[in-house]
Every structure is written in structure tokens, then in C-alpha cells.
Biotite code that builds the C-alpha atoms (Angstrom):
import biotite.structure as struc

atoms = struc.array([
    struc.Atom([-0.069, -0.004, 0.062], chain_id="A", res_id=1, res_name="UNK", atom_name="CA", element="C"),
    struc.Atom([1.440, 3.341, -0.897], chain_id="A", res_id=2, res_name="UNK", atom_name="CA", element="C"),
    struc.Atom([1.269, 6.278, 1.320], chain_id="A", res_id=3, res_name="UNK", atom_name="CA", element="C"),
    struc.Atom([2.587, 9.018, -0.786], chain_id="A", res_id=4, res_name="UNK", atom_name="CA", element="C"),
    struc.Atom([4.720, 9.589, -4.020], chain_id="A", res_id=5, res_name="UNK", atom_name="CA", element="C"),
    struc.Atom([6.826, 12.485, -5.290], chain_id="A", res_id=6, res_name="UNK", atom_name="CA", element="C"),
    struc.Atom([8.184, 13.745, -8.527], chain_id="A", res_id=7, res_name="UNK", atom_name="CA", element="C"),
    struc.Atom([11.129, 16.122, -9.236], chain_id="A", res_id=8, res_name="UNK", atom_name="CA", element="C"),
    struc.Atom([10.068, 19.172, -11.620], chain_id="A", res_id=9, res_name="UNK", atom_name="CA", element="C"),
    struc.Atom([11.950, 21.582, -13.825], chain_id="A", res_id=10, res_name="UNK", atom_name="CA", element="C"),
    struc.Atom([9.946, 24.538, -13.057], chain_id="A", res_id=11, res_name="UNK", atom_name="CA", element="C"),
    struc.Atom([8.217, 24.168, -9.319], chain_id="A", res_id=12, res_name="UNK", atom_name="CA", element="C"),
    struc.Atom([5.818, 27.055, -9.722], chain_id="A", res_id=13, res_name="UNK", atom_name="CA", element="C"),
    struc.Atom([4.635, 26.239, -13.120], chain_id="A", res_id=14, res_name="UNK", atom_name="CA", element="C"),
    struc.Atom([4.246, 22.669, -12.142], chain_id="A", res_id=15, res_name="UNK", atom_name="CA", element="C"),
    struc.Atom([2.149, 23.718, -9.053], chain_id="A", res_id=16, res_name="UNK", atom_name="CA", element="C"),
    struc.Atom([-0.010, 25.584, -11.042], chain_id="A", res_id=17, res_name="UNK", atom_name="CA", element="C"),
    struc.Atom([-0.543, 22.827, -13.378], chain_id="A", res_id=18, res_name="UNK", atom_name="CA", element="C"),
    struc.Atom([-1.234, 20.007, -10.863], chain_id="A", res_id=19, res_name="UNK", atom_name="CA", element="C"),
    struc.Atom([-3.489, 22.671, -8.706], chain_id="A", res_id=20, res_name="UNK", atom_name="CA", element="C"),
    struc.Atom([-5.720, 22.965, -12.090], chain_id="A", res_id=21, res_name="UNK", atom_name="CA", element="C"),
    struc.Atom([-5.515, 19.227, -13.418], chain_id="A", res_id=22, res_name="UNK", atom_name="CA", element="C"),
    struc.Atom([-6.051, 17.557, -9.925], chain_id="A", res_id=23, res_name="UNK", atom_name="CA", element="C"),
    struc.Atom([-9.038, 19.644, -8.852], chain_id="A", res_id=24, res_name="UNK", atom_name="CA", element="C"),
    struc.Atom([-11.825, 17.711, -10.311], chain_id="A", res_id=25, res_name="UNK", atom_name="CA", element="C"),
    struc.Atom([-10.673, 14.572, -8.361], chain_id="A", res_id=26, res_name="UNK", atom_name="CA", element="C"),
    struc.Atom([-10.793, 16.750, -4.990], chain_id="A", res_id=27, res_name="UNK", atom_name="CA", element="C"),
    struc.Atom([-7.273, 17.451, -4.698], chain_id="A", res_id=28, res_name="UNK", atom_name="CA", element="C"),
    struc.Atom([-5.899, 20.662, -3.453], chain_id="A", res_id=29, res_name="UNK", atom_name="CA", element="C"),
    struc.Atom([-2.616, 22.010, -2.639], chain_id="A", res_id=30, res_name="UNK", atom_name="CA", element="C"),
    struc.Atom([-2.171, 21.337, 1.198], chain_id="A", res_id=31, res_name="UNK", atom_name="CA", element="C"),
    struc.Atom([1.299, 22.027, 2.346], chain_id="A", res_id=32, res_name="UNK", atom_name="CA", element="C"),
    struc.Atom([4.578, 23.689, 1.520], chain_id="A", res_id=33, res_name="UNK", atom_name="CA", element="C"),
    struc.Atom([7.512, 22.444, 3.356], chain_id="A", res_id=34, res_name="UNK", atom_name="CA", element="C"),
    struc.Atom([9.504, 25.241, 4.835], chain_id="A", res_id=35, res_name="UNK", atom_name="CA", element="C"),
    struc.Atom([12.796, 25.727, 2.727], chain_id="A", res_id=36, res_name="UNK", atom_name="CA", element="C"),
    struc.Atom([14.931, 25.545, 5.801], chain_id="A", res_id=37, res_name="UNK", atom_name="CA", element="C"),
    struc.Atom([14.237, 21.893, 6.283], chain_id="A", res_id=38, res_name="UNK", atom_name="CA", element="C"),
    struc.Atom([14.863, 21.132, 2.478], chain_id="A", res_id=39, res_name="UNK", atom_name="CA", element="C"),
    struc.Atom([18.325, 22.749, 1.500], chain_id="A", res_id=40, res_name="UNK", atom_name="CA", element="C"),
    struc.Atom([16.277, 25.530, 0.054], chain_id="A", res_id=41, res_name="UNK", atom_name="CA", element="C"),
    struc.Atom([14.329, 23.440, -2.580], chain_id="A", res_id=42, res_name="UNK", atom_name="CA", element="C"),
    struc.Atom([10.724, 24.414, -3.113], chain_id="A", res_id=43, res_name="UNK", atom_name="CA", element="C"),
    struc.Atom([8.721, 21.267, -1.919], chain_id="A", res_id=44, res_name="UNK", atom_name="CA", element="C"),
    struc.Atom([4.904, 20.732, -1.874], chain_id="A", res_id=45, res_name="UNK", atom_name="CA", element="C"),
    struc.Atom([2.238, 18.355, -1.320], chain_id="A", res_id=46, res_name="UNK", atom_name="CA", element="C"),
    struc.Atom([-1.152, 17.992, -3.070], chain_id="A", res_id=47, res_name="UNK", atom_name="CA", element="C"),
    struc.Atom([-3.988, 15.670, -1.664], chain_id="A", res_id=48, res_name="UNK", atom_name="CA", element="C"),
    struc.Atom([-7.404, 15.238, -0.429], chain_id="A", res_id=49, res_name="UNK", atom_name="CA", element="C"),
    struc.Atom([-7.350, 17.140, 2.840], chain_id="A", res_id=50, res_name="UNK", atom_name="CA", element="C"),
    struc.Atom([-6.070, 17.020, 5.374], chain_id="A", res_id=51, res_name="UNK", atom_name="CA", element="C"),
    struc.Atom([-3.245, 14.842, 4.197], chain_id="A", res_id=52, res_name="UNK", atom_name="CA", element="C"),
    struc.Atom([-1.097, 15.181, 1.088], chain_id="A", res_id=53, res_name="UNK", atom_name="CA", element="C"),
    struc.Atom([-0.089, 12.325, -0.769], chain_id="A", res_id=54, res_name="UNK", atom_name="CA", element="C"),
    struc.Atom([1.189, 13.658, -4.108], chain_id="A", res_id=55, res_name="UNK", atom_name="CA", element="C"),
    struc.Atom([4.272, 15.676, -3.790], chain_id="A", res_id=56, res_name="UNK", atom_name="CA", element="C"),
    struc.Atom([6.355, 17.754, -6.129], chain_id="A", res_id=57, res_name="UNK", atom_name="CA", element="C"),
    struc.Atom([9.966, 19.261, -5.747], chain_id="A", res_id=58, res_name="UNK", atom_name="CA", element="C"),
    struc.Atom([11.599, 21.797, -7.432], chain_id="A", res_id=59, res_name="UNK", atom_name="CA", element="C"),
    struc.Atom([15.115, 20.374, -7.531], chain_id="A", res_id=60, res_name="UNK", atom_name="CA", element="C"),
    struc.Atom([15.189, 21.592, -11.323], chain_id="A", res_id=61, res_name="UNK", atom_name="CA", element="C"),
    struc.Atom([16.019, 17.938, -12.299], chain_id="A", res_id=62, res_name="UNK", atom_name="CA", element="C"),
    struc.Atom([12.951, 16.326, -13.238], chain_id="A", res_id=63, res_name="UNK", atom_name="CA", element="C"),
    struc.Atom([12.503, 12.477, -12.343], chain_id="A", res_id=64, res_name="UNK", atom_name="CA", element="C"),
    struc.Atom([12.878, 10.020, -15.013], chain_id="A", res_id=65, res_name="UNK", atom_name="CA", element="C"),
    struc.Atom([9.531, 9.520, -16.496], chain_id="A", res_id=66, res_name="UNK", atom_name="CA", element="C"),
    struc.Atom([6.781, 8.607, -14.371], chain_id="A", res_id=67, res_name="UNK", atom_name="CA", element="C"),
    struc.Atom([3.521, 7.052, -14.827], chain_id="A", res_id=68, res_name="UNK", atom_name="CA", element="C"),
    struc.Atom([0.974, 8.211, -11.830], chain_id="A", res_id=69, res_name="UNK", atom_name="CA", element="C"),
    struc.Atom([-2.498, 7.154, -11.762], chain_id="A", res_id=70, res_name="UNK", atom_name="CA", element="C"),
    struc.Atom([-5.224, 8.774, -9.662], chain_id="A", res_id=71, res_name="UNK", atom_name="CA", element="C"),
    struc.Atom([-8.636, 6.914, -8.808], chain_id="A", res_id=72, res_name="UNK", atom_name="CA", element="C"),
    struc.Atom([-11.740, 8.772, -9.938], chain_id="A", res_id=73, res_name="UNK", atom_name="CA", element="C"),
    struc.Atom([-15.250, 8.239, -8.411], chain_id="A", res_id=74, res_name="UNK", atom_name="CA", element="C"),
    struc.Atom([-16.899, 8.350, -11.667], chain_id="A", res_id=75, res_name="UNK", atom_name="CA", element="C"),
    struc.Atom([-16.175, 8.701, -15.601], chain_id="A", res_id=76, res_name="UNK", atom_name="CA", element="C"),
    struc.Atom([-17.598, 12.124, -15.343], chain_id="A", res_id=77, res_name="UNK", atom_name="CA", element="C"),
    struc.Atom([-14.541, 13.086, -13.113], chain_id="A", res_id=78, res_name="UNK", atom_name="CA", element="C"),
    struc.Atom([-12.055, 11.199, -15.460], chain_id="A", res_id=79, res_name="UNK", atom_name="CA", element="C"),
    struc.Atom([-13.515, 13.333, -18.219], chain_id="A", res_id=80, res_name="UNK", atom_name="CA", element="C"),
    struc.Atom([-12.994, 16.608, -15.941], chain_id="A", res_id=81, res_name="UNK", atom_name="CA", element="C"),
    struc.Atom([-9.499, 15.889, -15.137], chain_id="A", res_id=82, res_name="UNK", atom_name="CA", element="C"),
    struc.Atom([-8.519, 14.985, -18.754], chain_id="A", res_id=83, res_name="UNK", atom_name="CA", element="C"),
    struc.Atom([-10.279, 18.532, -19.718], chain_id="A", res_id=84, res_name="UNK", atom_name="CA", element="C"),
    struc.Atom([-8.462, 20.584, -16.902], chain_id="A", res_id=85, res_name="UNK", atom_name="CA", element="C"),
    struc.Atom([-5.327, 19.081, -17.365], chain_id="A", res_id=86, res_name="UNK", atom_name="CA", element="C"),
    struc.Atom([-5.253, 19.903, -21.029], chain_id="A", res_id=87, res_name="UNK", atom_name="CA", element="C"),
    struc.Atom([-6.247, 23.469, -20.221], chain_id="A", res_id=88, res_name="UNK", atom_name="CA", element="C"),
    struc.Atom([-3.461, 23.855, -17.637], chain_id="A", res_id=89, res_name="UNK", atom_name="CA", element="C"),
    struc.Atom([-0.987, 22.995, -20.475], chain_id="A", res_id=90, res_name="UNK", atom_name="CA", element="C"),
    struc.Atom([-0.667, 19.224, -20.423], chain_id="A", res_id=91, res_name="UNK", atom_name="CA", element="C"),
    struc.Atom([-0.197, 17.199, -23.710], chain_id="A", res_id=92, res_name="UNK", atom_name="CA", element="C"),
    struc.Atom([-2.668, 14.392, -24.782], chain_id="A", res_id=93, res_name="UNK", atom_name="CA", element="C"),
    struc.Atom([-1.452, 10.846, -24.116], chain_id="A", res_id=94, res_name="UNK", atom_name="CA", element="C"),
    struc.Atom([-4.779, 9.369, -24.460], chain_id="A", res_id=95, res_name="UNK", atom_name="CA", element="C"),
    struc.Atom([-7.986, 10.979, -24.087], chain_id="A", res_id=96, res_name="UNK", atom_name="CA", element="C"),
    struc.Atom([-11.051, 9.629, -21.849], chain_id="A", res_id=97, res_name="UNK", atom_name="CA", element="C"),
    struc.Atom([-12.432, 5.956, -22.831], chain_id="A", res_id=98, res_name="UNK", atom_name="CA", element="C"),
    struc.Atom([-12.668, 2.516, -21.935], chain_id="A", res_id=99, res_name="UNK", atom_name="CA", element="C"),
    struc.Atom([-9.492, 0.454, -21.941], chain_id="A", res_id=100, res_name="UNK", atom_name="CA", element="C"),
    struc.Atom([-11.089, -3.252, -22.251], chain_id="A", res_id=101, res_name="UNK", atom_name="CA", element="C"),
    struc.Atom([-7.387, -4.700, -22.264], chain_id="A", res_id=102, res_name="UNK", atom_name="CA", element="C"),
    struc.Atom([-6.981, -3.749, -18.796], chain_id="A", res_id=103, res_name="UNK", atom_name="CA", element="C"),
    struc.Atom([-10.649, -4.919, -17.675], chain_id="A", res_id=104, res_name="UNK", atom_name="CA", element="C"),
    struc.Atom([-14.052, -4.174, -19.220], chain_id="A", res_id=105, res_name="UNK", atom_name="CA", element="C"),
    struc.Atom([-14.803, -1.411, -16.992], chain_id="A", res_id=106, res_name="UNK", atom_name="CA", element="C"),
    struc.Atom([-11.349, 0.331, -17.059], chain_id="A", res_id=107, res_name="UNK", atom_name="CA", element="C"),
    struc.Atom([-12.190, 4.018, -17.850], chain_id="A", res_id=108, res_name="UNK", atom_name="CA", element="C"),
    struc.Atom([-9.204, 6.333, -17.985], chain_id="A", res_id=109, res_name="UNK", atom_name="CA", element="C"),
    struc.Atom([-7.467, 9.499, -19.610], chain_id="A", res_id=110, res_name="UNK", atom_name="CA", element="C"),
    struc.Atom([-3.824, 10.067, -19.915], chain_id="A", res_id=111, res_name="UNK", atom_name="CA", element="C"),
    struc.Atom([-1.917, 13.199, -20.060], chain_id="A", res_id=112, res_name="UNK", atom_name="CA", element="C"),
    struc.Atom([1.755, 14.152, -20.145], chain_id="A", res_id=113, res_name="UNK", atom_name="CA", element="C"),
    struc.Atom([2.649, 17.044, -17.391], chain_id="A", res_id=114, res_name="UNK", atom_name="CA", element="C"),
    struc.Atom([5.012, 19.717, -18.239], chain_id="A", res_id=115, res_name="UNK", atom_name="CA", element="C"),
    struc.Atom([7.994, 17.579, -17.430], chain_id="A", res_id=116, res_name="UNK", atom_name="CA", element="C"),
    struc.Atom([6.638, 14.563, -19.579], chain_id="A", res_id=117, res_name="UNK", atom_name="CA", element="C"),
    struc.Atom([5.563, 12.373, -16.739], chain_id="A", res_id=118, res_name="UNK", atom_name="CA", element="C"),
    struc.Atom([2.267, 10.212, -17.821], chain_id="A", res_id=119, res_name="UNK", atom_name="CA", element="C"),
    struc.Atom([-0.373, 11.159, -15.488], chain_id="A", res_id=120, res_name="UNK", atom_name="CA", element="C"),
    struc.Atom([-3.781, 9.286, -15.688], chain_id="A", res_id=121, res_name="UNK", atom_name="CA", element="C"),
    struc.Atom([-6.935, 9.291, -13.984], chain_id="A", res_id=122, res_name="UNK", atom_name="CA", element="C"),
    struc.Atom([-9.100, 6.048, -13.673], chain_id="A", res_id=123, res_name="UNK", atom_name="CA", element="C"),
    struc.Atom([-12.335, 5.054, -12.888], chain_id="A", res_id=124, res_name="UNK", atom_name="CA", element="C"),
    struc.Atom([-13.079, 1.320, -12.372], chain_id="A", res_id=125, res_name="UNK", atom_name="CA", element="C"),
    struc.Atom([-17.247, 1.542, -12.073], chain_id="A", res_id=126, res_name="UNK", atom_name="CA", element="C"),
    struc.Atom([-19.222, 0.226, -14.928], chain_id="A", res_id=127, res_name="UNK", atom_name="CA", element="C"),
    struc.Atom([-20.801, 3.711, -15.549], chain_id="A", res_id=128, res_name="UNK", atom_name="CA", element="C"),
])
């Protein structure tokens, strides 16, 4: 079971703005920024569903190797809203919303590349 995950990004402020918009349909907000005195001067912040952040970014300036991160959505409409918000925030298409029956019959997902090329997905496993 995962508790949290983090990625390094090239531009912390731009990525913070991207994820603030892209993750809003999933109920995620920007929750916490670690004081720079604890990070060696690097910007580090966490997103999640209050009160706990579980998705972190840091502005070390050296992007992590390209990662795939998937967020669970409560409905297909939320997957659609995630995709629309992520694209409007500057994401690049990596597979619009739709059923992916090669995973299982109810797998409904959408994929976008974030500003650093990480593959960010939202998925709903419900039949509708």
C-alpha cells in the first residue's frame, strides 16, 4: 500500500499551477509547502484530499525519470473533467478519456503528459 509519491519537476511554480488545476476535479488541493529551511532551499509541496497530502512535487530542477502516476476517480465524469482541466492547464494528450478493455471491461481512463513529460492518468473502475 502506498502512502505518498513525489516527483521532481523542472519549474516548481509552473508545475504547482498545473497540478492545482489538473487535480481539482479529483478533489485534490495544494495542502502543504515544506519550509525551505528543511529542504536545503528547494521548494517542496504536497497535494491531496484534505487533510493529508499524498502527491508531492519538488523543484530540484532535475526532473525525475519519466513516471506514470494514476489517480483513482469516483466516476467517468470525473475522469473527463480531469482530462479537460489537465489539457487546459498545459498538459499534452497521451490518450483521451475512454474505456480500455485490454485492462478490464470497466477500465475508463484518460492520460496526459505533464509539463515535464510524466504520464499522469485518472481512472474509474465503475461500469458507468
